[in-house]
N, CA, C and O atoms as a GROMACS GRO file, in nm:
protein
  580
    1UNK      N    1   0.133   0.499   0.806
    1UNK     CA    2   0.164   0.363   0.763
    1UNK      C    3   0.294   0.357   0.684
    1UNK      O    4   0.373   0.265   0.701
    2UNK      N    5   0.316   0.456   0.599
    2UNK     CA    6   0.436   0.457   0.516
    2UNK      C    7   0.560   0.474   0.602
    2UNK      O    8   0.660   0.405   0.582
    3UNK      N    9   0.555   0.564   0.698
    3UNK     CA   10   0.670   0.591   0.785
    3UNK      C   11   0.709   0.467   0.865
    3UNK      O   12   0.826   0.449   0.898
    4UNK      N   13   0.612   0.382   0.897
    4UNK     CA   14   0.640   0.259   0.972
    4UNK      C   15   0.731   0.164   0.894
    4UNK      O   16   0.791   0.074   0.952
    5UNK      N   17   0.742   0.185   0.764
    5UNK     CA   18   0.828   0.102   0.679
    5UNK      C   19   0.961   0.169   0.648
    5UNK      O   20   1.031   0.128   0.555
    6UNK      N   21   0.995   0.272   0.724
    6UNK     CA   22   1.123   0.338   0.708
    6UNK      C   23   1.128   0.444   0.599
    6UNK      O   24   1.236   0.492   0.564
    7UNK      N   25   1.013   0.480   0.547
    7UNK     CA   26   1.007   0.583   0.443
    7UNK      C   27   0.994   0.719   0.510
    7UNK      O   28   0.914   0.736   0.602
    8UNK      N   29   1.071   0.816   0.463
    8UNK     CA   30   1.062   0.952   0.514
    8UNK      C   31   0.927   1.009   0.472
    8UNK      O   32   0.901   1.026   0.353
    9UNK      N   33   0.840   1.038   0.569
    9UNK     CA   34   0.704   1.083   0.538
    9UNK      C   35   0.662   1.193   0.634
    9UNK      O   36   0.702   1.196   0.750
   10UNK      N   37   0.580   1.283   0.583
   10UNK     CA   38   0.523   1.391   0.663
   10UNK      C   39   0.374   1.395   0.634
   10UNK      O   40   0.332   1.393   0.518
   11UNK      N   41   0.294   1.401   0.739
   11UNK     CA   42   0.150   1.415   0.720
   11UNK      C   43   0.117   1.564   0.716
   11UNK      O   44   0.155   1.640   0.804
   12UNK      N   45   0.046   1.603   0.611
   12UNK     CA   46   0.006   1.743   0.595
   12UNK      C   47  -0.143   1.753   0.625
   12UNK      O   48  -0.224   1.684   0.563
   13UNK      N   49  -0.178   1.837   0.717
   13UNK     CA   50  -0.319   1.856   0.752
   13UNK      C   51  -0.377   1.967   0.664
   13UNK      O   52  -0.316   2.073   0.648
   14UNK      N   53  -0.493   1.941   0.608
   14UNK     CA   54  -0.554   2.037   0.515
   14UNK      C   55  -0.642   2.140   0.584
   14UNK      O   56  -0.690   2.233   0.520
   15UNK      N   57  -0.664   2.125   0.713
   15UNK     CA   58  -0.747   2.222   0.784
   15UNK      C   59  -0.891   2.222   0.738
   15UNK      O   60  -0.957   2.326   0.739
   16UNK      N   61  -0.940   2.108   0.697
   16UNK     CA   62  -1.079   2.097   0.654
   16UNK      C   63  -1.101   2.112   0.505
   16UNK      O   64  -1.211   2.089   0.456
   17UNK      N   65  -0.997   2.151   0.431
   17UNK     CA   66  -1.011   2.162   0.286
   17UNK      C   67  -1.015   2.023   0.224
   17UNK      O   68  -0.968   1.926   0.284
   18UNK      N   69  -1.070   2.015   0.104
   18UNK     CA   70  -1.084   1.886   0.036
   18UNK      C   71  -0.966   1.855  -0.056
   18UNK      O   72  -0.977   1.771  -0.146
   19UNK      N   73  -0.854   1.923  -0.035
   19UNK     CA   74  -0.740   1.907  -0.126
   19UNK      C   75  -0.614   1.963  -0.061
   19UNK      O   76  -0.619   2.035   0.039
   20UNK      N   77  -0.502   1.928  -0.119
   20UNK     CA   78  -0.375   1.992  -0.086
   20UNK      C   79  -0.348   2.099  -0.191
   20UNK      O   80  -0.398   2.092  -0.303
   21UNK      N   81  -0.269   2.199  -0.154
   21UNK     CA   82  -0.224   2.296  -0.253
   21UNK      C   83  -0.073   2.316  -0.235
   21UNK      O   84  -0.013   2.259  -0.144
   22UNK      N   85  -0.014   2.396  -0.322
   22UNK     CA   86   0.132   2.413  -0.321
   22UNK      C   87   0.183   2.469  -0.189
   22UNK      O   88   0.290   2.430  -0.144
   23UNK      N   89   0.109   2.560  -0.128
   23UNK     CA   90   0.153   2.617   0.000
   23UNK      C   91   0.158   2.511   0.110
   23UNK      O   92   0.251   2.508   0.190
   24UNK      N   93   0.057   2.424   0.112
   24UNK     CA   94   0.055   2.317   0.212
   24UNK      C   95   0.170   2.220   0.189
   24UNK      O   96   0.237   2.178   0.284
   25UNK      N   97   0.193   2.186   0.063
   25UNK     CA   98   0.302   2.094   0.030
   25UNK      C   99   0.437   2.157   0.066
   25UNK      O  100   0.525   2.088   0.116
   26UNK      N  101   0.453   2.285   0.041
   26UNK     CA  102   0.577   2.354   0.076
   26UNK      C  103   0.604   2.345   0.226
   26UNK      O  104   0.718   2.321   0.267
   27UNK      N  105   0.500   2.364   0.307
   27UNK     CA  106   0.517   2.350   0.452
   27UNK      C  107   0.564   2.209   0.487
   27UNK      O  108   0.654   2.191   0.570
   28UNK      N  109   0.504   2.110   0.424
   28UNK     CA  110   0.545   1.972   0.448
   28UNK      C  111   0.688   1.945   0.406
   28UNK      O  112   0.763   1.879   0.478
   29UNK      N  113   0.727   1.998   0.291
   29UNK     CA  114   0.864   1.979   0.243
   29UNK      C  115   0.964   2.048   0.334
   29UNK      O  116   1.075   1.998   0.355
   30UNK      N  117   0.926   2.162   0.388
   30UNK     CA  118   1.015   2.234   0.481
   30UNK      C  119   1.039   2.155   0.610
   30UNK      O  120   1.136   2.182   0.681
   31UNK      N  121   0.952   2.060   0.640
   31UNK     CA  122   0.967   1.977   0.760
   31UNK      C  123   1.054   1.854   0.734
   31UNK      O  124   1.076   1.773   0.824
   32UNK      N  125   1.102   1.839   0.611
   32UNK     CA  126   1.179   1.720   0.574
   32UNK      C  127   1.323   1.757   0.537
   32UNK      O  128   1.352   1.870   0.498
   33UNK      N  129   1.411   1.659   0.550
   33UNK     CA  130   1.547   1.672   0.498
   33UNK      C  131   1.544   1.621   0.354
   33UNK      O  132   1.529   1.501   0.331
   34UNK      N  133   1.557   1.710   0.259
   34UNK     CA  134   1.542   1.676   0.118
   34UNK      C  135   1.674   1.642   0.048
   34UNK      O  136   1.673   1.606  -0.069
   35UNK      N  137   1.785   1.654   0.118
   35UNK     CA  138   1.916   1.641   0.054
   35UNK      C  139   1.938   1.508  -0.018
   35UNK      O  140   1.999   1.507  -0.125
   36UNK      N  141   1.889   1.400   0.035
   36UNK     CA  142   1.915   1.269  -0.025
   36UNK      C  143   1.796   1.214  -0.102
   36UNK      O  144   1.793   1.095  -0.134
   37UNK      N  145   1.698   1.297  -0.131
   37UNK     CA  146   1.578   1.250  -0.200
   37UNK      C  147   1.583   1.283  -0.348
   37UNK      O  148   1.616   1.395  -0.388
   38UNK      N  149   1.549   1.185  -0.430
   38UNK     CA  150   1.534   1.207  -0.573
   38UNK      C  151   1.387   1.211  -0.613
   38UNK      O  152   1.351   1.272  -0.714
   39UNK      N  153   1.302   1.147  -0.534
   39UNK     CA  154   1.161   1.136  -0.568
   39UNK      C  155   1.077   1.168  -0.445
   39UNK      O  156   1.102   1.117  -0.336
   40UNK      N  157   0.978   1.253  -0.465
   40UNK     CA  158   0.882   1.284  -0.360
   40UNK      C  159   0.744   1.252  -0.414
   40UNK      O  160   0.707   1.298  -0.522
   41UNK      N  161   0.670   1.173  -0.341
   41UNK     CA  162   0.533   1.138  -0.380
   41UNK      C  163   0.438   1.212  -0.288
   41UNK      O  164   0.447   1.202  -0.166
   42UNK      N  165   0.348   1.287  -0.348
   42UNK     CA  166   0.246   1.361  -0.274
   42UNK      C  167   0.115   1.287  -0.290
   42UNK      O  168   0.063   1.275  -0.401
   43UNK      N  169   0.061   1.236  -0.181
   43UNK     CA  170  -0.069   1.171  -0.187
   43UNK      C  171  -0.174   1.275  -0.151
   43UNK      O  172  -0.184   1.317  -0.036
   44UNK      N  173  -0.250   1.316  -0.250
   44UNK     CA  174  -0.353   1.417  -0.227
   44UNK      C  175  -0.476   1.352  -0.166
   44UNK      O  176  -0.492   1.230  -0.172
   45UNK      N  177  -0.560   1.432  -0.108
   45UNK     CA  178  -0.677   1.382  -0.037
   45UNK      C  179  -0.803   1.419  -0.114
   45UNK      O  180  -0.800   1.496  -0.209
   46UNK      N  181  -0.912   1.362  -0.070
   46UNK     CA  182  -1.041   1.405  -0.121
   46UNK      C  183  -1.095   1.319  -0.233
   46UNK      O  184  -1.059   1.202  -0.250
   47UNK      N  185  -1.181   1.381  -0.309
   47UNK     CA  186  -1.252   1.313  -0.417
   47UNK      C  187  -1.177   1.332  -0.549
   47UNK      O  188  -1.058   1.364  -0.548
   48UNK      N  189  -1.245   1.314  -0.659
   48UNK     CA  190  -1.182   1.332  -0.789
   48UNK      C  191  -1.207   1.470  -0.849
   48UNK      O  192  -1.176   1.493  -0.966
   49UNK      N  193  -1.264   1.561  -0.770
   49UNK     CA  194  -1.289   1.697  -0.819
   49UNK      C  195  -1.187   1.793  -0.762
   49UNK      O  196  -1.106   1.850  -0.836
   50UNK      N  197  -1.190   1.813  -0.631
   50UNK     CA  198  -1.104   1.914  -0.566
   50UNK      C  199  -0.956   1.897  -0.597
   50UNK      O  200  -0.892   1.995  -0.636
   51UNK      N  201  -0.897   1.780  -0.580
   51UNK     CA  202  -0.753   1.769  -0.602
   51UNK      C  203  -0.709   1.809  -0.744
   51UNK      O  204  -0.597   1.857  -0.762
   52UNK      N  205  -0.795   1.791  -0.841
   52UNK     CA  206  -0.759   1.826  -0.979
   52UNK      C  207  -0.758   1.976  -1.003
   52UNK      O  208  -0.695   2.023  -1.098
   53UNK      N  209  -0.826   2.050  -0.919
   53UNK     CA  210  -0.841   2.194  -0.940
   53UNK      C  211  -0.730   2.278  -0.877
   53UNK      O  212  -0.723   2.399  -0.900
   54UNK      N  213  -0.644   2.217  -0.798
   54UNK     CA  214  -0.542   2.292  -0.725
   54UNK      C  215  -0.404   2.238  -0.755
   54UNK      O  216  -0.382   2.117  -0.754
   55UNK      N  217  -0.311   2.328  -0.780
   55UNK     CA  218  -0.173   2.293  -0.810
   55UNK      C  219  -0.099   2.261  -0.681
   55UNK      O  220  -0.097   2.342  -0.588
   56UNK      N  221  -0.039   2.144  -0.675
   56UNK     CA  222   0.039   2.106  -0.558
   56UNK      C  223   0.188   2.136  -0.578
   56UNK      O  224   0.267   2.123  -0.485
   57UNK      N  225   0.223   2.175  -0.698
   57UNK     CA  226   0.364   2.195  -0.730
   57UNK      C  227   0.428   2.070  -0.786
   57UNK      O  228   0.548   2.069  -0.816
   58UNK      N  229   0.350   1.964  -0.802
   58UNK     CA  230   0.403   1.838  -0.855
   58UNK      C  231   0.443   1.855  -1.001
   58UNK      O  232   0.382   1.933  -1.075
   59UNK      N  233   0.545   1.783  -1.041
   59UNK     CA  234   0.591   1.786  -1.180
   59UNK      C  235   0.509   1.689  -1.264
   59UNK      O  236   0.483   1.716  -1.381
   60UNK      N  237   0.470   1.578  -1.206
   60UNK     CA  238   0.386   1.479  -1.272
   60UNK      C  239   0.269   1.447  -1.180
   60UNK      O  240   0.282   1.448  -1.058
   61UNK      N  241   0.155   1.420  -1.240
   61UNK     CA  242   0.036   1.381  -1.164
   61UNK      C  243  -0.009   1.243  -1.208
   61UNK      O  244  -0.019   1.214  -1.327
   62UNK      N  245  -0.034   1.159  -1.111
   62UNK     CA  246  -0.089   1.026  -1.137
   62UNK      C  247  -0.213   1.011  -1.050
   62UNK      O  248  -0.215   1.054  -0.935
   63UNK      N  249  -0.314   0.951  -1.106
   63UNK     CA  250  -0.432   0.923  -1.025
   63UNK      C  251  -0.448   0.772  -1.014
   63UNK      O  252  -0.412   0.697  -1.104
   64UNK      N  253  -0.504   0.731  -0.901
   64UNK     CA  254  -0.530   0.589  -0.879
   64UNK      C  255  -0.680   0.570  -0.875
   64UNK      O  256  -0.752   0.637  -0.800
   65UNK      N  257  -0.727   0.479  -0.957
   65UNK     CA  258  -0.869   0.445  -0.965
   65UNK      C  259  -0.879   0.295  -0.941
   65UNK      O  260  -0.812   0.217  -1.009
   66UNK      N  261  -0.961   0.254  -0.847
   66UNK     CA  262  -0.975   0.111  -0.824
   66UNK      C  263  -1.099   0.059  -0.897
   66UNK      O  264  -1.198   0.131  -0.913
   67UNK      N  265  -1.092  -0.064  -0.940
   67UNK     CA  266  -1.200  -0.126  -1.016
   67UNK      C  267  -1.336  -0.110  -0.946
   67UNK      O  268  -1.433  -0.077  -1.013
   68UNK      N  269  -1.346  -0.132  -0.813
   68UNK     CA  270  -1.478  -0.116  -0.749
   68UNK      C  271  -1.538   0.024  -0.759
   68UNK      O  272  -1.658   0.041  -0.739
   69UNK      N  273  -1.456   0.126  -0.790
   69UNK     CA  274  -1.509   0.262  -0.805
   69UNK      C  275  -1.588   0.281  -0.934
   69UNK      O  276  -1.669   0.374  -0.943
   70UNK      N  277  -1.566   0.196  -1.032
   70UNK     CA  278  -1.643   0.204  -1.156
   70UNK      C  279  -1.565   0.261  -1.273
   70UNK      O  280  -1.472   0.339  -1.256
   71UNK      N  281  -1.606   0.220  -1.393
   71UNK     CA  282  -1.538   0.263  -1.516
   71UNK      C  283  -1.592   0.394  -1.572
   71UNK      O  284  -1.544   0.442  -1.675
   72UNK      N  285  -1.689   0.453  -1.504
   72UNK     CA  286  -1.752   0.576  -1.554
   72UNK      C  287  -1.686   0.704  -1.504
   72UNK      O  288  -1.732   0.813  -1.536
   73UNK      N  289  -1.580   0.693  -1.429
   73UNK     CA  290  -1.519   0.812  -1.368
   73UNK      C  291  -1.471   0.917  -1.468
   73UNK      O  292  -1.481   1.036  -1.438
   74UNK      N  293  -1.420   0.880  -1.587
   74UNK     CA  294  -1.384   0.986  -1.682
   74UNK      C  295  -1.504   1.071  -1.724
   74UNK      O  296  -1.489   1.189  -1.756
   75UNK      N  297  -1.622   1.012  -1.724
   75UNK     CA  298  -1.743   1.087  -1.759
   75UNK      C  299  -1.783   1.182  -1.647
   75UNK      O  300  -1.829   1.293  -1.673
   76UNK      N  301  -1.766   1.138  -1.524
   76UNK     CA  302  -1.809   1.219  -1.408
   76UNK      C  303  -1.706   1.323  -1.366
   76UNK      O  304  -1.742   1.431  -1.321
   77UNK      N  305  -1.578   1.290  -1.381
   77UNK     CA  306  -1.470   1.377  -1.332
   77UNK      C  307  -1.363   1.398  -1.439
   77UNK      O  308  -1.248   1.358  -1.419
   78UNK      N  309  -1.398   1.458  -1.551
   78UNK     CA  310  -1.302   1.467  -1.662
   78UNK      C  311  -1.175   1.545  -1.630
   78UNK      O  312  -1.069   1.512  -1.683
   79UNK      N  313  -1.183   1.646  -1.545
   79UNK     CA  314  -1.065   1.727  -1.518
   79UNK      C  315  -0.950   1.644  -1.461
   79UNK      O  316  -0.835   1.664  -1.498
   80UNK      N  317  -0.980   1.551  -1.372
   80UNK     CA  318  -0.876   1.469  -1.311
   80UNK      C  319  -0.798   1.391  -1.417
   80UNK      O  320  -0.677   1.371  -1.405
   81UNK      N  321  -0.868   1.348  -1.520
   81UNK     CA  322  -0.803   1.271  -1.626
   81UNK      C  323  -0.723   1.360  -1.720
   81UNK      O  324  -0.625   1.315  -1.780
   82UNK      N  325  -0.763   1.485  -1.734
   82UNK     CA  326  -0.690   1.576  -1.823
   82UNK      C  327  -0.564   1.632  -1.759
   82UNK      O  328  -0.470   1.667  -1.830
   83UNK      N  329  -0.560   1.642  -1.626
   83UNK     CA  330  -0.442   1.699  -1.559
   83UNK      C  331  -0.342   1.592  -1.514
   83UNK      O  332  -0.236   1.624  -1.460
   84UNK      N  333  -0.374   1.466  -1.537
   84UNK     CA  334  -0.285   1.356  -1.496
   84UNK      C  335  -0.202   1.307  -1.614
   84UNK      O  336  -0.246   1.311  -1.729
   85UNK      N  337  -0.082   1.262  -1.584
   85UNK     CA  338   0.001   1.201  -1.686
   85UNK      C  339  -0.007   1.048  -1.680
   85UNK      O  340   0.027   0.980  -1.776
   86UNK      N  341  -0.053   0.996  -1.567
   86UNK     CA  342  -0.065   0.851  -1.551
   86UNK      C  343  -0.194   0.818  -1.478
   86UNK      O  344  -0.238   0.890  -1.388
   87UNK      N  345  -0.253   0.708  -1.519
   87UNK     CA  346  -0.370   0.652  -1.453
   87UNK      C  347  -0.334   0.511  -1.409
   87UNK      O  348  -0.300   0.427  -1.492
   88UNK      N  349  -0.342   0.487  -1.280
   88UNK     CA  350  -0.316   0.354  -1.226
   88UNK      C  351  -0.451   0.294  -1.190
   88UNK      O  352  -0.518   0.340  -1.098
   89UNK      N  353  -0.489   0.190  -1.263
   89UNK     CA  354  -0.615   0.121  -1.236
   89UNK      C  355  -0.580   0.006  -1.142
   89UNK      O  356  -0.522  -0.095  -1.184
   90UNK      N  357  -0.615   0.022  -1.015
   90UNK     CA  358  -0.578  -0.076  -0.912
   90UNK      C  359  -0.693  -0.175  -0.891
   90UNK      O  360  -0.806  -0.153  -0.932
   91UNK      N  361  -0.659  -0.283  -0.826
   91UNK     CA  362  -0.752  -0.392  -0.796
   91UNK      C  363  -0.801  -0.457  -0.925
   91UNK      O  364  -0.918  -0.494  -0.937
   92UNK      N  365  -0.710  -0.470  -1.020
   92UNK     CA  366  -0.743  -0.528  -1.149
   92UNK      C  367  -0.787  -0.674  -1.134
   92UNK      O  368  -0.853  -0.730  -1.222
   93UNK      N  369  -0.748  -0.735  -1.022
   93UNK     CA  370  -0.789  -0.873  -0.996
   93UNK      C  371  -0.940  -0.884  -0.972
   93UNK      O  372  -0.995  -0.994  -0.974
   94UNK      N  373  -1.008  -0.771  -0.951
   94UNK     CA  374  -1.154  -0.771  -0.934
   94UNK      C  375  -1.229  -0.770  -1.066
   94UNK      O  376  -1.352  -0.777  -1.066
   95UNK      N  377  -1.160  -0.760  -1.178
   95UNK     CA  378  -1.229  -0.751  -1.307
   95UNK      C  379  -1.323  -0.867  -1.332
   95UNK      O  380  -1.423  -0.852  -1.402
   96UNK      N  381  -1.294  -0.982  -1.276
   96UNK     CA  382  -1.380  -1.098  -1.297
   96UNK      C  383  -1.507  -1.093  -1.212
   96UNK      O  384  -1.604  -1.162  -1.242
   97UNK      N  385  -1.506  -1.012  -1.107
   97UNK     CA  386  -1.622  -1.008  -1.017
   97UNK      C  387  -1.700  -0.877  -1.024
   97UNK      O  388  -1.815  -0.872  -0.979
   98UNK      N  389  -1.641  -0.774  -1.079
   98UNK     CA  390  -1.706  -0.642  -1.084
   98UNK      C  391  -1.760  -0.614  -1.224
   98UNK      O  392  -1.709  -0.666  -1.323
   99UNK      N  393  -1.863  -0.532  -1.229
   99UNK     CA  394  -1.918  -0.486  -1.356
   99UNK      C  395  -1.836  -0.365  -1.399
   99UNK      O  396  -1.876  -0.250  -1.378
  100UNK      N  397  -1.721  -0.392  -1.459
  100UNK     CA  398  -1.624  -0.288  -1.493
  100UNK      C  399  -1.570  -0.317  -1.632
  100UNK      O  400  -1.517  -0.426  -1.657
  101UNK      N  401  -1.584  -0.223  -1.722
  101UNK     CA  402  -1.539  -0.240  -1.860
  101UNK      C  403  -1.407  -0.166  -1.878
  101UNK      O  404  -1.406  -0.044  -1.898
  102UNK      N  405  -1.296  -0.238  -1.870
  102UNK     CA  406  -1.164  -0.177  -1.878
  102UNK      C  407  -1.142  -0.110  -2.014
  102UNK      O  408  -1.076  -0.006  -2.021
  103UNK      N  409  -1.197  -0.167  -2.120
  103UNK     CA  410  -1.182  -0.106  -2.252
  103UNK      C  411  -1.258   0.026  -2.261
  103UNK      O  412  -1.210   0.122  -2.321
  104UNK      N  413  -1.376   0.031  -2.200
  104UNK     CA  414  -1.453   0.157  -2.198
  104UNK      C  415  -1.379   0.263  -2.118
  104UNK      O  416  -1.375   0.379  -2.157
  105UNK      N  417  -1.321   0.222  -2.006
  105UNK     CA  418  -1.243   0.317  -1.925
  105UNK      C  419  -1.127   0.373  -2.007
  105UNK      O  420  -1.105   0.494  -2.010
  106UNK      N  421  -1.053   0.285  -2.073
  106UNK     CA  422  -0.940   0.330  -2.156
  106UNK      C  423  -0.986   0.429  -2.264
  106UNK      O  424  -0.925   0.534  -2.282
  107UNK      N  425  -1.092   0.393  -2.333
  107UNK     CA  426  -1.143   0.479  -2.441
  107UNK      C  427  -1.184   0.615  -2.387
  107UNK      O  428  -1.149   0.718  -2.444
  108UNK      N  429  -1.257   0.616  -2.276
  108UNK     CA  430  -1.303   0.742  -2.217
  108UNK      C  431  -1.186   0.827  -2.169
  108UNK      O  432  -1.180   0.947  -2.195
  109UNK      N  433  -1.093   0.764  -2.100
  109UNK     CA  434  -0.979   0.837  -2.045
  109UNK      C  435  -0.891   0.893  -2.156
  109UNK      O  436  -0.850   1.009  -2.151
  110UNK      N  437  -0.864   0.812  -2.257
  110UNK     CA  438  -0.777   0.857  -2.366
  110UNK      C  439  -0.845   0.960  -2.456
  110UNK      O  440  -0.777   1.038  -2.523
  111UNK      N  441  -0.979   0.961  -2.458
  111UNK     CA  442  -1.048   1.065  -2.536
  111UNK      C  443  -1.030   1.201  -2.468
  111UNK      O  444  -1.031   1.305  -2.535
  112UNK      N  445  -1.014   1.201  -2.337
  112UNK     CA  446  -0.989   1.325  -2.262
  112UNK      C  447  -0.842   1.366  -2.266
  112UNK      O  448  -0.809   1.484  -2.268
  113UNK      N  449  -0.756   1.265  -2.267
  113UNK     CA  450  -0.612   1.291  -2.259
  113UNK      C  451  -0.538   1.181  -2.338
  113UNK      O  452  -0.504   1.077  -2.281
  114UNK      N  453  -0.515   1.204  -2.466
  114UNK     CA  454  -0.450   1.102  -2.549
  114UNK      C  455  -0.309   1.064  -2.504
  114UNK      O  456  -0.259   0.958  -2.542
  115UNK      N  457  -0.246   1.148  -2.424
  115UNK     CA  458  -0.110   1.121  -2.377
  115UNK      C  459  -0.106   1.048  -2.243
  115UNK      O  460   0.002   1.023  -2.189
  116UNK      N  461  -0.221   1.015  -2.189
  116UNK     CA  462  -0.230   0.950  -2.058
  116UNK      C  463  -0.171   0.809  -2.065
  116UNK      O  464  -0.210   0.730  -2.150
  117UNK      N  465  -0.079   0.779  -1.976
  117UNK     CA  466  -0.026   0.644  -1.964
  117UNK      C  467  -0.112   0.569  -1.863
  117UNK      O  468  -0.135   0.617  -1.752
  118UNK      N  469  -0.160   0.451  -1.902
  118UNK     CA  470  -0.253   0.375  -1.819
  118UNK      C  471  -0.187   0.244  -1.776
  118UNK      O  472  -0.131   0.171  -1.858
  119UNK      N  473  -0.195   0.217  -1.646
  119UNK     CA  474  -0.135   0.097  -1.589
  119UNK      C  475  -0.242   0.018  -1.517
  119UNK      O  476  -0.315   0.072  -1.434
  120UNK      N  477  -0.252  -0.109  -1.550
  120UNK     CA  478  -0.346  -0.199  -1.483
  120UNK      C  479  -0.266  -0.276  -1.379
  120UNK      O  480  -0.177  -0.354  -1.413
  121UNK      N  481  -0.299  -0.256  -1.252
  121UNK     CA  482  -0.220  -0.317  -1.145
  121UNK      C  483  -0.309  -0.387  -1.042
  121UNK      O  484  -0.428  -0.359  -1.030
  122UNK      N  485  -0.247  -0.477  -0.972
  122UNK     CA  486  -0.308  -0.539  -0.856
  122UNK      C  487  -0.203  -0.542  -0.746
  122UNK      O  488  -0.102  -0.611  -0.757
  123UNK      N  489  -0.227  -0.467  -0.642
  123UNK     CA  490  -0.134  -0.470  -0.528
  123UNK      C  491  -0.141  -0.604  -0.457
  123UNK      O  492  -0.047  -0.644  -0.389
  124UNK      N  493  -0.252  -0.673  -0.473
  124UNK     CA  494  -0.269  -0.804  -0.409
  124UNK      C  495  -0.183  -0.911  -0.478
  124UNK      O  496  -0.116  -0.990  -0.411
  125UNK      N  497  -0.185  -0.913  -0.612
  125UNK     CA  498  -0.111  -1.016  -0.685
  125UNK      C  499   0.023  -0.967  -0.739
  125UNK      O  500   0.109  -1.048  -0.774
  126UNK      N  501   0.041  -0.837  -0.745
  126UNK     CA  502   0.164  -0.780  -0.801
  126UNK      C  503   0.156  -0.755  -0.950
  126UNK      O  504   0.250  -0.699  -1.008
  127UNK      N  505   0.047  -0.794  -1.013
  127UNK     CA  506   0.031  -0.773  -1.157
  127UNK      C  507   0.044  -0.625  -1.192
  127UNK      O  508  -0.021  -0.540  -1.130
  128UNK      N  509   0.128  -0.594  -1.290
  128UNK     CA  510   0.140  -0.458  -1.341
  128UNK      C  511   0.226  -0.364  -1.258
  128UNK      O  512   0.256  -0.253  -1.303
  129UNK      N  513   0.268  -0.405  -1.140
  129UNK     CA  514   0.347  -0.317  -1.053
  129UNK      C  515   0.481  -0.284  -1.118
  129UNK      O  516   0.527  -0.170  -1.112
  130UNK      N  517   0.544  -0.383  -1.180
  130UNK     CA  518   0.674  -0.360  -1.242
  130UNK      C  519   0.665  -0.254  -1.352
  130UNK      O  520   0.753  -0.168  -1.362
  131UNK      N  521   0.560  -0.259  -1.432
  131UNK     CA  522   0.543  -0.160  -1.539
  131UNK      C  523   0.523  -0.020  -1.480
  131UNK      O  524   0.577   0.077  -1.533
  132UNK      N  525   0.446  -0.010  -1.373
  132UNK     CA  526   0.422   0.119  -1.307
  132UNK      C  527   0.553   0.175  -1.249
  132UNK      O  528   0.583   0.293  -1.266
  133UNK      N  529   0.629   0.090  -1.182
  133UNK     CA  530   0.756   0.133  -1.124
  133UNK      C  531   0.855   0.171  -1.235
  133UNK      O  532   0.930   0.267  -1.220
  134UNK      N  533   0.855   0.096  -1.345
  134UNK     CA  534   0.942   0.131  -1.458
  134UNK      C  535   0.908   0.270  -1.512
  134UNK      O  536   0.998   0.346  -1.546
  135UNK      N  537   0.780   0.303  -1.520
  135UNK     CA  538   0.737   0.436  -1.566
  135UNK      C  539   0.790   0.543  -1.471
  135UNK      O  540   0.842   0.646  -1.515
  136UNK      N  541   0.775   0.518  -1.341
  136UNK     CA  542   0.826   0.614  -1.242
  136UNK      C  543   0.976   0.634  -1.259
  136UNK      O  544   1.025   0.747  -1.258
  137UNK      N  545   1.050   0.525  -1.274
  137UNK     CA  546   1.196   0.534  -1.293
  137UNK      C  547   1.230   0.614  -1.418
  137UNK      O  548   1.318   0.701  -1.415
  138UNK      N  549   1.161   0.585  -1.528
  138UNK     CA  550   1.188   0.655  -1.654
  138UNK      C  551   1.160   0.804  -1.640
  138UNK      O  552   1.239   0.887  -1.685
  139UNK      N  553   1.049   0.838  -1.577
  139UNK     CA  554   1.014   0.979  -1.558
  139UNK      C  555   1.117   1.049  -1.469
  139UNK      O  556   1.154   1.164  -1.493
  140UNK      N  557   1.162   0.980  -1.366
  140UNK     CA  558   1.262   1.036  -1.276
  140UNK      C  559   1.395   1.057  -1.349
  140UNK      O  560   1.458   1.162  -1.336
  141UNK      N  561   1.437   0.958  -1.426
  141UNK     CA  562   1.561   0.970  -1.502
  141UNK      C  563   1.554   1.086  -1.600
  141UNK      O  564   1.650   1.161  -1.615
  142UNK      N  565   1.441   1.102  -1.667
  142UNK     CA  566   1.423   1.212  -1.761
  142UNK      C  567   1.431   1.346  -1.689
  142UNK      O  568   1.493   1.440  -1.738
  143UNK      N  569   1.369   1.354  -1.573
  143UNK     CA  570   1.370   1.479  -1.496
  143UNK      C  571   1.510   1.514  -1.447
  143UNK      O  572   1.550   1.630  -1.451
  144UNK      N  573   1.584   1.414  -1.402
  144UNK     CA  574   1.716   1.438  -1.345
  144UNK      C  575   1.825   1.459  -1.452
  144UNK      O  576   1.934   1.505  -1.421
  145UNK      N  577   1.793   1.423  -1.576
  145UNK     CA  578   1.894   1.435  -1.684
  145UNK      C  579   1.928   1.580  -1.716
  145UNK      O  580   2.010   1.606  -1.803
   0.00000   0.00000   0.00000
C-alpha cells in the first residue's frame, strides 16, 4: 500500500517468525537505494510481545496502540512500553464510544517508561498528526546533527 503512493518500500518476509530482527532488516535495506534517504521506518509485525524482544537495528522505537485495543496493554505487555521512545495512541476519535481510559493508559505507560513521549492521534480526523510528525522531524534533526 505504501509503495502505491510513491514511497520507496520493501516487504520483508519473516519466514513464519512473529517478528523482524536486524538480519532481516539488513536484507531489506540491501534491496533499497539508500543514498537519498534520511528516514527509514520499519513496520514490525506480530503482537506486542515478540517485536519488543528482538533488535531490528532501529535507532528509535515507536509503538502504535489503537483505542479499540484497550488501555490495559501496559499491564499485559510491559516490555513494549519500556523499549519504545514514543507511543502513538491512534483512533483517538473512538474515545467517546469505547471503554478506554486515556489517563489510566498514560499513567501505566509512564510508570514503565517515564521518558516515553505519548501522542494522541486520529488518522481519520488528523488530530495529533502534526505533533507526531514534529516529533519525528525533531528526532531526525537531532540524529543528523
